[in-house]
CHARMM-style PDB file with segment names, atoms N, HN, CA, C and O in Angstrom:
ATOM      1  N   MET     1     -19.246   5.183  33.164  1.00  0.00      PROA
ATOM      2  CA  MET     1     -19.288   6.385  32.364  1.00  0.00      PROA
ATOM      3  C   MET     1     -17.894   6.990  32.225  1.00  0.00      PROA
ATOM      4  O   MET     1     -17.512   7.465  31.156  1.00  0.00      PROA
ATOM      5  N   VAL     2     -17.155   6.964  33.307  1.00  0.00      PROA
ATOM      6  HN  VAL     2     -17.465   6.579  34.175  1.00  0.00      PROA
ATOM      7  CA  VAL     2     -15.795   7.498  33.284  1.00  0.00      PROA
ATOM      8  C   VAL     2     -14.934   6.669  32.334  1.00  0.00      PROA
ATOM      9  O   VAL     2     -14.059   7.196  31.648  1.00  0.00      PROA
ATOM     10  N   ARG     3     -15.193   5.392  32.308  1.00  0.00      PROA
ATOM     11  HN  ARG     3     -15.904   4.964  32.865  1.00  0.00      PROA
ATOM     12  CA  ARG     3     -14.431   4.493  31.450  1.00  0.00      PROA
ATOM     13  C   ARG     3     -14.633   4.844  29.969  1.00  0.00      PROA
ATOM     14  O   ARG     3     -13.680   4.831  29.190  1.00  0.00      PROA
ATOM     15  N   LYS     4     -15.863   5.152  29.591  1.00  0.00      PROA
ATOM     16  HN  LYS     4     -16.637   5.162  30.224  1.00  0.00      PROA
ATOM     17  CA  LYS     4     -16.165   5.532  28.209  1.00  0.00      PROA
ATOM     18  C   LYS     4     -15.447   6.824  27.827  1.00  0.00      PROA
ATOM     19  O   LYS     4     -14.906   6.942  26.728  1.00  0.00      PROA
ATOM     20  N   TRP     5     -15.448   7.796  28.752  1.00  0.00      PROA
ATOM     21  HN  TRP     5     -15.888   7.700  29.645  1.00  0.00      PROA
ATOM     22  CA  TRP     5     -14.774   9.064  28.486  1.00  0.00      PROA
ATOM     23  C   TRP     5     -13.262   8.864  28.370  1.00  0.00      PROA
ATOM     24  O   TRP     5     -12.606   9.497  27.542  1.00  0.00      PROA
ATOM     25  N   LEU     6     -12.726   7.995  29.193  1.00  0.00      PROA
ATOM     26  HN  LEU     6     -13.258   7.481  29.866  1.00  0.00      PROA
ATOM     27  CA  LEU     6     -11.292   7.724  29.143  1.00  0.00      PROA
ATOM     28  C   LEU     6     -10.914   7.074  27.808  1.00  0.00      PROA
ATOM     29  O   LEU     6      -9.913   7.449  27.199  1.00  0.00      PROA
ATOM     30  N   ILE     7     -11.700   6.117  27.361  1.00  0.00      PROA
ATOM     31  HN  ILE     7     -12.514   5.813  27.856  1.00  0.00      PROA
ATOM     32  CA  ILE     7     -11.445   5.472  26.071  1.00  0.00      PROA
ATOM     33  C   ILE     7     -11.567   6.489  24.943  1.00  0.00      PROA
ATOM     34  O   ILE     7     -10.740   6.505  24.032  1.00  0.00      PROA
ATOM     35  N   LEU     8     -12.592   7.339  24.995  1.00  0.00      PROA
ATOM     36  HN  LEU     8     -13.264   7.327  25.736  1.00  0.00      PROA
ATOM     37  CA  LEU     8     -12.769   8.377  23.990  1.00  0.00      PROA
ATOM     38  C   LEU     8     -11.587   9.345  23.983  1.00  0.00      PROA
ATOM     39  O   LEU     8     -11.108   9.734  22.918  1.00  0.00      PROA
ATOM     40  N   LEU     9     -11.129   9.725  25.136  1.00  0.00      PROA
ATOM     41  HN  LEU     9     -11.518   9.410  26.002  1.00  0.00      PROA
ATOM     42  CA  LEU     9      -9.984  10.630  25.251  1.00  0.00      PROA
ATOM     43  C   LEU     9      -8.722   9.996  24.677  1.00  0.00      PROA
ATOM     44  O   LEU     9      -7.944  10.665  23.998  1.00  0.00      PROA
ATOM     45  N   ILE    10      -8.520   8.724  24.943  1.00  0.00      PROA
ATOM     46  HN  ILE    10      -9.153   8.180  25.494  1.00  0.00      PROA
ATOM     47  CA  ILE    10      -7.350   8.017  24.402  1.00  0.00      PROA
ATOM     48  C   ILE    10      -7.433   7.942  22.889  1.00  0.00      PROA
ATOM     49  O   ILE    10      -6.434   8.163  22.205  1.00  0.00      PROA
ATOM     50  N   LEU    11      -8.611   7.633  22.351  1.00  0.00      PROA
ATOM     51  HN  LEU    11      -9.423   7.453  22.907  1.00  0.00      PROA
ATOM     52  CA  LEU    11      -8.775   7.579  20.898  1.00  0.00      PROA
ATOM     53  C   LEU    11      -8.532   8.937  20.244  1.00  0.00      PROA
ATOM     54  O   LEU    11      -7.892   9.022  19.196  1.00  0.00      PROA
ATOM     55  N   ILE    12      -9.041   9.988  20.860  1.00  0.00      PROA
ATOM     56  HN  ILE    12      -9.561   9.919  21.711  1.00  0.00      PROA
ATOM     57  CA  ILE    12      -8.833  11.335  20.313  1.00  0.00      PROA
ATOM     58  C   ILE    12      -7.355  11.699  20.369  1.00  0.00      PROA
ATOM     59  O   ILE    12      -6.819  12.262  19.414  1.00  0.00      PROA
ATOM     60  N   ALA    13      -6.696  11.387  21.472  1.00  0.00      PROA
ATOM     61  HN  ALA    13      -7.131  10.930  22.248  1.00  0.00      PROA
ATOM     62  CA  ALA    13      -5.279  11.704  21.610  1.00  0.00      PROA
ATOM     63  C   ALA    13      -4.437  10.931  20.607  1.00  0.00      PROA
ATOM     64  O   ALA    13      -3.507  11.488  20.023  1.00  0.00      PROA
ATOM     65  N   SER    14      -4.746   9.659  20.397  1.00  0.00      PROA
ATOM     66  HN  SER    14      -5.501   9.206  20.870  1.00  0.00      PROA
ATOM     67  CA  SER    14      -3.968   8.877  19.446  1.00  0.00      PROA
ATOM     68  C   SER    14      -4.212   9.338  18.012  1.00  0.00      PROA
ATOM     69  O   SER    14      -3.291   9.333  17.194  1.00  0.00      PROA
ATOM     70  N   THR    15      -5.435   9.732  17.704  1.00  0.00      PROA
ATOM     71  HN  THR    15      -6.183   9.736  18.368  1.00  0.00      PROA
ATOM     72  CA  THR    15      -5.740  10.258  16.372  1.00  0.00      PROA
ATOM     73  C   THR    15      -5.036  11.591  16.151  1.00  0.00      PROA
ATOM     74  O   THR    15      -4.502  11.840  15.070  1.00  0.00      PROA
ATOM     75  N   TRP    16      -5.034  12.426  17.144  1.00  0.00      PROA
ATOM     76  HN  TRP    16      -5.467  12.223  18.021  1.00  0.00      PROA
ATOM     77  CA  TRP    16      -4.389  13.729  17.041  1.00  0.00      PROA
ATOM     78  C   TRP    16      -2.876  13.580  16.915  1.00  0.00      PROA
ATOM     79  O   TRP    16      -2.222  14.373  16.238  1.00  0.00      PROA
ATOM     80  N   ALA    17      -2.327  12.565  17.570  1.00  0.00      PROA
ATOM     81  HN  ALA    17      -2.858  11.921  18.120  1.00  0.00      PROA
ATOM     82  CA  ALA    17      -0.881  12.359  17.555  1.00  0.00      PROA
ATOM     83  C   ALA    17      -0.372  11.887  16.195  1.00  0.00      PROA
ATOM     84  O   ALA    17       0.789  12.110  15.853  1.00  0.00      PROA
ATOM     85  N   GLN    18      -1.228  11.245  15.429  1.00  0.00      PROA
ATOM     86  HN  GLN    18      -2.172  11.064  15.707  1.00  0.00      PROA
ATOM     87  CA  GLN    18      -0.823  10.791  14.106  1.00  0.00      PROA
ATOM     88  C   GLN    18      -0.744  11.983  13.178  1.00  0.00      PROA
ATOM     89  O   GLN    18      -1.681  12.776  13.079  1.00  0.00      PROA
ATOM     90  N   ASP    19       0.388  12.100  12.496  1.00  0.00      PROA
ATOM     91  HN  ASP    19       1.149  11.456  12.577  1.00  0.00      PROA
ATOM     92  CA  ASP    19       0.581  13.222  11.591  1.00  0.00      PROA
ATOM     93  C   ASP    19       0.175  12.808  10.188  1.00  0.00      PROA
ATOM     94  O   ASP    19       0.921  12.105   9.506  1.00  0.00      PROA
ATOM     95  N   SER    20      -0.997  13.237   9.755  1.00  0.00      PROA
ATOM     96  HN  SER    20      -1.602  13.808  10.309  1.00  0.00      PROA
ATOM     97  CA  SER    20      -1.492  12.858   8.435  1.00  0.00      PROA
ATOM     98  C   SER    20      -0.831  13.656   7.325  1.00  0.00      PROA
ATOM     99  O   SER    20      -1.041  13.373   6.146  1.00  0.00      PROA
ATOM    100  N   SER    21      -0.032  14.653   7.694  1.00  0.00      PROA
ATOM    101  HN  SER    21       0.138  14.883   8.652  1.00  0.00      PROA
ATOM    102  CA  SER    21       0.615  15.468   6.673  1.00  0.00      PROA
ATOM    103  C   SER    21       1.956  14.881   6.227  1.00  0.00      PROA
ATOM    104  O   SER    21       2.654  15.482   5.409  1.00  0.00      PROA
ATOM    105  N   LEU    22       2.314  13.724   6.755  1.00  0.00      PROA
ATOM    106  HN  LEU    22       1.748  13.236   7.419  1.00  0.00      PROA
ATOM    107  CA  LEU    22       3.564  13.094   6.343  1.00  0.00      PROA
ATOM    108  C   LEU    22       3.480  12.698   4.877  1.00  0.00      PROA
ATOM    109  O   LEU    22       2.463  12.163   4.436  1.00  0.00      PROA
ATOM    110  N   PRO    23       4.521  12.953   4.130  1.00  0.00      PROA
ATOM    111  CA  PRO    23       4.482  12.575   2.711  1.00  0.00      PROA
ATOM    112  C   PRO    23       4.477  11.057   2.553  1.00  0.00      PROA
ATOM    113  O   PRO    23       5.097  10.331   3.330  1.00  0.00      PROA
ATOM    114  N   LYS    24       3.787  10.613   1.565  1.00  0.00      PROA
ATOM    115  HN  LYS    24       3.283  11.203   0.933  1.00  0.00      PROA
ATOM    116  CA  LYS    24       3.710   9.184   1.301  1.00  0.00      PROA
ATOM    117  C   LYS    24       4.723   8.843   0.215  1.00  0.00      PROA
ATOM    118  O   LYS    24       4.382   8.253  -0.811  1.00  0.00      PROA
ATOM    119  N   GLU    25       5.952   9.217   0.455  1.00  0.00      PROA
ATOM    120  HN  GLU    25       6.229   9.696   1.288  1.00  0.00      PROA
ATOM    121  CA  GLU    25       6.994   9.063  -0.545  1.00  0.00      PROA
ATOM    122  C   GLU    25       7.264   7.631  -0.964  1.00  0.00      PROA
ATOM    123  O   GLU    25       7.406   7.384  -2.161  1.00  0.00      PROA
ATOM    124  N   PRO    26       7.346   6.664  -0.045  1.00  0.00      PROA
ATOM    125  CA  PRO    26       7.597   5.294  -0.511  1.00  0.00      PROA
ATOM    126  C   PRO    26       6.519   4.809  -1.476  1.00  0.00      PROA
ATOM    127  O   PRO    26       6.827   4.146  -2.466  1.00  0.00      PROA
ATOM    128  N   THR    27       5.271   5.131  -1.196  1.00  0.00      PROA
ATOM    129  HN  THR    27       5.021   5.669  -0.392  1.00  0.00      PROA
ATOM    130  CA  THR    27       4.185   4.725  -2.074  1.00  0.00      PROA
ATOM    131  C   THR    27       4.300   5.428  -3.415  1.00  0.00      PROA
ATOM    132  O   THR    27       4.139   4.803  -4.463  1.00  0.00      PROA
ATOM    133  N   ASN    28       4.574   6.716  -3.386  1.00  0.00      PROA
ATOM    134  HN  ASN    28       4.704   7.224  -2.534  1.00  0.00      PROA
ATOM    135  CA  ASN    28       4.721   7.462  -4.633  1.00  0.00      PROA
ATOM    136  C   ASN    28       5.910   6.964  -5.434  1.00  0.00      PROA
ATOM    137  O   ASN    28       5.842   6.878  -6.661  1.00  0.00      PROA
ATOM    138  N   LEU    29       6.996   6.637  -4.754  1.00  0.00      PROA
ATOM    139  HN  LEU    29       7.051   6.707  -3.758  1.00  0.00      PROA
ATOM    140  CA  LEU    29       8.180   6.144  -5.437  1.00  0.00      PROA
ATOM    141  C   LEU    29       7.892   4.818  -6.139  1.00  0.00      PROA
ATOM    142  O   LEU    29       8.277   4.628  -7.293  1.00  0.00      PROA
ATOM    143  N   ILE    30       7.224   3.913  -5.451  1.00  0.00      PROA
ATOM    144  HN  ILE    30       6.912   4.068  -4.513  1.00  0.00      PROA
ATOM    145  CA  ILE    30       6.889   2.619  -6.051  1.00  0.00      PROA
ATOM    146  C   ILE    30       5.957   2.809  -7.238  1.00  0.00      PROA
ATOM    147  O   ILE    30       6.112   2.150  -8.266  1.00  0.00      PROA
ATOM    148  N   ARG    31       4.990   3.709  -7.097  1.00  0.00      PROA
ATOM    149  HN  ARG    31       4.864   4.244  -6.262  1.00  0.00      PROA
ATOM    150  CA  ARG    31       4.071   3.970  -8.207  1.00  0.00      PROA
ATOM    151  C   ARG    31       4.805   4.523  -9.420  1.00  0.00      PROA
ATOM    152  O   ARG    31       4.538   4.119 -10.552  1.00  0.00      PROA
ATOM    153  N   GLU    32       5.723   5.440  -9.184  1.00  0.00      PROA
ATOM    154  HN  GLU    32       5.940   5.768  -8.265  1.00  0.00      PROA
ATOM    155  CA  GLU    32       6.482   6.026 -10.296  1.00  0.00      PROA
ATOM    156  C   GLU    32       7.360   4.981 -10.982  1.00  0.00      PROA
ATOM    157  O   GLU    32       7.453   4.955 -12.209  1.00  0.00      PROA
ATOM    158  N   VAL    33       8.003   4.121 -10.191  1.00  0.00      PROA
ATOM    159  HN  VAL    33       7.927   4.142  -9.194  1.00  0.00      PROA
ATOM    160  CA  VAL    33       8.837   3.059 -10.763  1.00  0.00      PROA
ATOM    161  C   VAL    33       7.971   2.101 -11.571  1.00  0.00      PROA
ATOM    162  O   VAL    33       8.354   1.677 -12.661  1.00  0.00      PROA
ATOM    163  N   TYR    34       6.810   1.763 -11.034  1.00  0.00      PROA
ATOM    164  HN  TYR    34       6.499   2.106 -10.147  1.00  0.00      PROA
ATOM    165  CA  TYR    34       5.891   0.864 -11.735  1.00  0.00      PROA
ATOM    166  C   TYR    34       5.448   1.478 -13.066  1.00  0.00      PROA
ATOM    167  O   TYR    34       5.507   0.825 -14.107  1.00  0.00      PROA
ATOM    168  N   LEU    35       5.005   2.740 -13.023  1.00  0.00      PROA
ATOM    169  HN  LEU    35       4.957   3.271 -12.177  1.00  0.00      PROA
ATOM    170  CA  LEU    35       4.538   3.389 -14.246  1.00  0.00      PROA
ATOM    171  C   LEU    35       5.647   3.504 -15.291  1.00  0.00      PROA
ATOM    172  O   LEU    35       5.408   3.314 -16.484  1.00  0.00      PROA
ATOM    173  N   HSD    36       6.844   3.814 -14.839  1.00  0.00      PROA
ATOM    174  HN  HSD    36       7.038   3.969 -13.870  1.00  0.00      PROA
ATOM    175  CA  HSD    36       7.974   3.920 -15.769  1.00  0.00      PROA
ATOM    176  C   HSD    36       8.251   2.570 -16.427  1.00  0.00      PROA
ATOM    177  O   HSD    36       8.420   2.492 -17.644  1.00  0.00      PROA
ATOM    178  N   ALA    37       8.299   1.517 -15.629  1.00  0.00      PROA
ATOM    179  HN  ALA    37       8.162   1.580 -14.640  1.00  0.00      PROA
ATOM    180  CA  ALA    37       8.558   0.179 -16.173  1.00  0.00      PROA
ATOM    181  C   ALA    37       7.420  -0.263 -17.086  1.00  0.00      PROA
ATOM    182  O   ALA    37       7.656  -0.862 -18.135  1.00  0.00      PROA
ATOM    183  N   TYR    38       6.196   0.032 -16.689  1.00  0.00      PROA
ATOM    184  HN  TYR    38       6.004   0.519 -15.837  1.00  0.00      PROA
ATOM    185  CA  TYR    38       5.028  -0.356 -17.491  1.00  0.00      PROA
ATOM    186  C   TYR    38       5.044   0.365 -18.839  1.00  0.00      PROA
ATOM    187  O   TYR    38       4.802  -0.248 -19.879  1.00  0.00      PROA
ATOM    188  N   ASN    39       5.326   1.650 -18.819  1.00  0.00      PROA
ATOM    189  HN  ASN    39       5.523   2.148 -17.974  1.00  0.00      PROA
ATOM    190  CA  ASN    39       5.345   2.421 -20.062  1.00  0.00      PROA
ATOM    191  C   ASN    39       6.482   2.011 -20.985  1.00  0.00      PROA
ATOM    192  O   ASN    39       6.385   2.178 -22.200  1.00  0.00      PROA
ATOM    193  N   LEU    40       7.565   1.473 -20.417  1.00  0.00      PROA
ATOM    194  HN  LEU    40       7.644   1.337 -19.429  1.00  0.00      PROA
ATOM    195  CA  LEU    40       8.669   0.970 -21.239  1.00  0.00      PROA
ATOM    196  C   LEU    40       8.436  -0.476 -21.679  1.00  0.00      PROA
ATOM    197  O   LEU    40       9.276  -1.060 -22.362  1.00  0.00      PROA
ATOM    198  N   HSD    41       7.302  -1.051 -21.291  1.00  0.00      PROA
ATOM    199  HN  HSD    41       6.619  -0.576 -20.736  1.00  0.00      PROA
ATOM    200  CA  HSD    41       6.969  -2.450 -21.589  1.00  0.00      PROA
ATOM    201  C   HSD    41       8.026  -3.398 -21.027  1.00  0.00      PROA
ATOM    202  O   HSD    41       8.361  -4.411 -21.643  1.00  0.00      PROA
ATOM    203  N   ASN    42       8.543  -3.054 -19.851  1.00  0.00      PROA
ATOM    204  HN  ASN    42       8.271  -2.232 -19.351  1.00  0.00      PROA
ATOM    205  CA  ASN    42       9.570  -3.856 -19.190  1.00  0.00      PROA
ATOM    206  C   ASN    42       8.887  -4.763 -18.157  1.00  0.00      PROA
ATOM    207  O   ASN    42       8.738  -4.396 -16.992  1.00  0.00      PROA
ATOM    208  N   ALA    43       8.480  -5.939 -18.605  1.00  0.00      PROA
ATOM    209  HN  ALA    43       8.601  -6.238 -19.552  1.00  0.00      PROA
ATOM    210  CA  ALA    43       7.739  -6.856 -17.738  1.00  0.00      PROA
ATOM    211  C   ALA    43       8.577  -7.327 -16.552  1.00  0.00      PROA
ATOM    212  O   ALA    43       8.047  -7.505 -15.455  1.00  0.00      PROA
ATOM    213  N   ASP    44       9.873  -7.530 -16.758  1.00  0.00      PROA
ATOM    214  HN  ASP    44      10.304  -7.386 -17.649  1.00  0.00      PROA
ATOM    215  CA  ASP    44      10.723  -7.977 -15.652  1.00  0.00      PROA
ATOM    216  C   ASP    44      10.775  -6.941 -14.534  1.00  0.00      PROA
ATOM    217  O   ASP    44      10.734  -7.296 -13.356  1.00  0.00      PROA
ATOM    218  N   ALA    45      10.863  -5.670 -14.894  1.00  0.00      PROA
ATOM    219  HN  ALA    45      10.896  -5.382 -15.851  1.00  0.00      PROA
ATOM    220  CA  ALA    45      10.901  -4.613 -13.882  1.00  0.00      PROA
ATOM    221  C   ALA    45       9.566  -4.496 -13.159  1.00  0.00      PROA
ATOM    222  O   ALA    45       9.534  -4.240 -11.956  1.00  0.00      PROA
ATOM    223  N   VAL    46       8.467  -4.681 -13.880  1.00  0.00      PROA
ATOM    224  HN  VAL    46       8.493  -4.889 -14.858  1.00  0.00      PROA
ATOM    225  CA  VAL    46       7.155  -4.633 -13.248  1.00  0.00      PROA
ATOM    226  C   VAL    46       7.003  -5.801 -12.284  1.00  0.00      PROA
ATOM    227  O   VAL    46       6.562  -5.614 -11.150  1.00  0.00      PROA
ATOM    228  N   LEU    47       7.361  -6.990 -12.716  1.00  0.00      PROA
ATOM    229  HN  LEU    47       7.720  -7.142 -13.637  1.00  0.00      PROA
ATOM    230  CA  LEU    47       7.236  -8.174 -11.857  1.00  0.00      PROA
ATOM    231  C   LEU    47       8.160  -8.121 -10.650  1.00  0.00      PROA
ATOM    232  O   LEU    47       7.862  -8.723  -9.619  1.00  0.00      PROA
ATOM    233  N   ALA    48       9.275  -7.409 -10.763  1.00  0.00      PROA
ATOM    234  HN  ALA    48       9.517  -6.919 -11.601  1.00  0.00      PROA
ATOM    235  CA  ALA    48      10.199  -7.290  -9.629  1.00  0.00      PROA
ATOM    236  C   ALA    48       9.568  -6.529  -8.468  1.00  0.00      PROA
ATOM    237  O   ALA    48      10.030  -6.649  -7.333  1.00  0.00      PROA
ATOM    238  N   LEU    49       8.533  -5.757  -8.728  1.00  0.00      PROA
ATOM    239  HN  LEU    49       8.158  -5.660  -9.650  1.00  0.00      PROA
ATOM    240  CA  LEU    49       7.861  -4.999  -7.668  1.00  0.00      PROA
ATOM    241  C   LEU    49       6.864  -5.838  -6.874  1.00  0.00      PROA
ATOM    242  O   LEU    49       6.372  -5.398  -5.834  1.00  0.00      PROA
ATOM    243  N   TYR    50       6.567  -7.032  -7.353  1.00  0.00      PROA
ATOM    244  HN  TYR    50       6.966  -7.389  -8.197  1.00  0.00      PROA
ATOM    245  CA  TYR    50       5.605  -7.909  -6.681  1.00  0.00      PROA
ATOM    246  C   TYR    50       6.329  -8.923  -5.803  1.00  0.00      PROA
ATOM    247  O   TYR    50       7.478  -9.279  -6.066  1.00  0.00      PROA
ATOM    248  N   ALA    51       5.653  -9.377  -4.772  1.00  0.00      PROA
ATOM    249  HN  ALA    51       4.720  -9.088  -4.558  1.00  0.00      PROA
ATOM    250  CA  ALA    51       6.184 -10.438  -3.912  1.00  0.00      PROA
ATOM    251  C   ALA    51       6.179 -11.749  -4.686  1.00  0.00      PROA
ATOM    252  O   ALA    51       5.422 -11.914  -5.643  1.00  0.00      PROA
ATOM    253  N   ASP    52       7.029 -12.677  -4.265  1.00  0.00      PROA
ATOM    254  HN  ASP    52       7.644 -12.542  -3.488  1.00  0.00      PROA
ATOM    255  CA  ASP    52       7.122 -13.967  -4.944  1.00  0.00      PROA
ATOM    256  C   ASP    52       5.811 -14.746  -4.920  1.00  0.00      PROA
ATOM    257  O   ASP    52       5.524 -15.507  -5.844  1.00  0.00      PROA
ATOM    258  N   ASP    53       5.014 -14.559  -3.868  1.00  0.00      PROA
ATOM    259  HN  ASP    53       5.247 -13.940  -3.117  1.00  0.00      PROA
ATOM    260  CA  ASP    53       3.766 -15.308  -3.750  1.00  0.00      PROA
ATOM    261  C   ASP    53       2.537 -14.438  -4.060  1.00  0.00      PROA
ATOM    262  O   ASP    53       1.433 -14.727  -3.597  1.00  0.00      PROA
ATOM    263  N   ALA    54       2.738 -13.382  -4.840  1.00  0.00      PROA
ATOM    264  HN  ALA    54       3.634 -13.148  -5.216  1.00  0.00      PROA
ATOM    265  CA  ALA    54       1.637 -12.473  -5.161  1.00  0.00      PROA
ATOM    266  C   ALA    54       0.613 -13.154  -6.062  1.00  0.00      PROA
ATOM    267  O   ALA    54       0.952 -14.000  -6.890  1.00  0.00      PROA
ATOM    268  N   VAL    55      -0.635 -12.768  -5.881  1.00  0.00      PROA
ATOM    269  HN  VAL    55      -0.909 -12.081  -5.208  1.00  0.00      PROA
ATOM    270  CA  VAL    55      -1.732 -13.249  -6.712  1.00  0.00      PROA
ATOM    271  C   VAL    55      -2.411 -12.017  -7.297  1.00  0.00      PROA
ATOM    272  O   VAL    55      -2.818 -11.120  -6.559  1.00  0.00      PROA
ATOM    273  N   LEU    56      -2.532 -11.973  -8.606  1.00  0.00      PROA
ATOM    274  HN  LEU    56      -2.201 -12.702  -9.206  1.00  0.00      PROA
ATOM    275  CA  LEU    56      -3.147 -10.840  -9.289  1.00  0.00      PROA
ATOM    276  C   LEU    56      -4.598 -11.166  -9.586  1.00  0.00      PROA
ATOM    277  O   LEU    56      -4.898 -12.149 -10.263  1.00  0.00      PROA
ATOM    278  N   LEU    57      -5.501 -10.334  -9.074  1.00  0.00      PROA
ATOM    279  HN  LEU    57      -5.257  -9.535  -8.524  1.00  0.00      PROA
ATOM    280  CA  LEU    57      -6.924 -10.485  -9.332  1.00  0.00      PROA
ATOM    281  C   LEU    57      -7.319  -9.414 -10.344  1.00  0.00      PROA
ATOM    282  O   LEU    57      -7.125  -8.224 -10.098  1.00  0.00      PROA
ATOM    283  N   SER    58      -7.865  -9.828 -11.466  1.00  0.00      PROA
ATOM    284  HN  SER    58      -8.023 -10.795 -11.666  1.00  0.00      PROA
ATOM    285  CA  SER    58      -8.288  -8.866 -12.484  1.00  0.00      PROA
ATOM    286  C   SER    58      -9.558  -9.368 -13.144  1.00  0.00      PROA
ATOM    287  O   SER    58     -10.055 -10.449 -12.827  1.00  0.00      PROA
ATOM    288  N   GLU    59     -10.077  -8.569 -14.067  1.00  0.00      PROA
ATOM    289  HN  GLU    59      -9.673  -7.691 -14.324  1.00  0.00      PROA
ATOM    290  CA  GLU    59     -11.282  -8.965 -14.785  1.00  0.00      PROA
ATOM    291  C   GLU    59     -11.036 -10.201 -15.644  1.00  0.00      PROA
ATOM    292  O   GLU    59     -11.964 -10.960 -15.920  1.00  0.00      PROA
ATOM    293  N   ALA    60      -9.793 -10.404 -16.065  1.00  0.00      PROA
ATOM    294  HN  ALA    60      -9.039  -9.787 -15.840  1.00  0.00      PROA
ATOM    295  CA  ALA    60      -9.453 -11.540 -16.914  1.00  0.00      PROA
ATOM    296  C   ALA    60      -9.342 -12.844 -16.116  1.00  0.00      PROA
ATOM    297  O   ALA    60      -9.343 -13.929 -16.697  1.00  0.00      PROA
ATOM    298  N   GLY    61      -9.248 -12.740 -14.812  1.00  0.00      PROA
ATOM    299  HN  GLY    61      -9.248 -11.859 -14.340  1.00  0.00      PROA
ATOM    300  CA  GLY    61      -9.143 -13.937 -13.986  1.00  0.00      PROA
ATOM    301  C   GLY    61      -8.104 -13.787 -12.895  1.00  0.00      PROA
ATOM    302  O   GLY    61      -7.639 -12.684 -12.609  1.00  0.00      PROA
ATOM    303  N   VAL    62      -7.748 -14.894 -12.294  1.00  0.00      PROA
ATOM    304  HN  VAL    62      -8.126 -15.791 -12.526  1.00  0.00      PROA
ATOM    305  CA  VAL    62      -6.777 -14.929 -11.199  1.00  0.00      PROA
ATOM    306  C   VAL    62      -5.473 -15.484 -11.752  1.00  0.00      PROA
ATOM    307  O   VAL    62      -5.449 -16.541 -12.382  1.00  0.00      PROA
ATOM    308  N   PHE    63      -4.404 -14.765 -11.508  1.00  0.00      PROA
ATOM    309  HN  PHE    63      -4.424 -13.907 -10.995  1.00  0.00      PROA
ATOM    310  CA  PHE    63      -3.094 -15.184 -11.963  1.00  0.00      PROA
ATOM    311  C   PHE    63      -2.162 -15.329 -10.771  1.00  0.00      PROA
ATOM    312  O   PHE    63      -2.079 -14.432  -9.932  1.00  0.00      PROA
ATOM    313  N   SER    64      -1.480 -16.425 -10.693  1.00  0.00      PROA
ATOM    314  HN  SER    64      -1.548 -17.154 -11.374  1.00  0.00      PROA
ATOM    315  CA  SER    64      -0.466 -16.593  -9.663  1.00  0.00      PROA
ATOM    316  C   SER    64       0.788 -17.146 -10.311  1.00  0.00      PROA
ATOM    317  O   SER    64       0.738 -17.845 -11.323  1.00  0.00      PROA
ATOM    318  N   ARG    65       1.884 -16.820  -9.714  1.00  0.00      PROA
ATOM    319  HN  ARG    65       1.924 -16.252  -8.892  1.00  0.00      PROA
ATOM    320  CA  ARG    65       3.176 -17.234 -10.259  1.00  0.00      PROA
ATOM    321  C   ARG    65       3.581 -18.539  -9.606  1.00  0.00      PROA
ATOM    322  O   ARG    65       4.020 -18.567  -8.457  1.00  0.00      PROA
ATOM    323  N   GLU    66       3.430 -19.600 -10.340  1.00  0.00      PROA
ATOM    324  HN  GLU    66       3.074 -19.578 -11.274  1.00  0.00      PROA
ATOM    325  CA  GLU    66       3.794 -20.912  -9.808  1.00  0.00      PROA
ATOM    326  C   GLU    66       4.978 -21.427 -10.594  1.00  0.00      PROA
ATOM    327  O   GLU    66       4.958 -21.473 -11.824  1.00  0.00      PROA
ATOM    328  N   ILE    67       5.995 -21.810  -9.874  1.00  0.00      PROA
ATOM    329  HN  ILE    67       6.011 -21.773  -8.875  1.00  0.00      PROA
ATOM    330  CA  ILE    67       7.230 -22.295 -10.519  1.00  0.00      PROA
ATOM    331  C   ILE    67       7.314 -23.790 -10.374  1.00  0.00      PROA
ATOM    332  OT1 ILE    67       8.273 -24.403 -10.844  1.00  0.00      PROA
TER     333      ILE     67
END
């Protein structure tokens, strides 16, 4: 029983220690860059945001960049 309380206490402490109010600036920055490139119809800039081995899953099908 003590073990369960200790695990619960550790989980509560670790959850409390995480600061959820931190700004998600890197994510917002990437989104803004993506939207800007997309709206300018700049395919090279949009593709530069993806990893070399990225696979795009969409309603149209699966797309992968194979060289």
